[in-house]
C-alpha angles and dihedrals in degrees: 000000000000117000093239089055089051092049093046090054089048091049090049092242086125114041120251085223083078086075090053089051088054089054092052091048089053090053091051092047091053092053093053098044094116090056094057106037116061115235090014110128125215113260126200100246118205101180137017122182122181124178126191108188123183109235136173097279100030137299123334112213124203134176142186123190127185133187137174090223122115092242128066129259099222094131093049091053091047093049094044097053 
C-alpha cells in the first residue's frame, strides 16, 4: 500500500471497516477457489478465518481454512489471504 493510504486509514479518513470488507472478500474467494484454479476440485469447507490487520507498511493478511475432506485446502487458503 502507498504510505498515504495507510495514513488515511490510521487517521480514520478511510473507515477501518474497509479491513473487515477485505476479510469478507477473502472468505468469498476461498469458497470459489475451484472455479478459478484449473484442476482444483471443490472441497467442503467447514471454517474460513481471514484477518486484515493494519501494520506499519500496509495491511497484513492472514487466513486459515479448514475442511473435513480427505484432501488439503492449501489452494483455498492461498486464494483467501
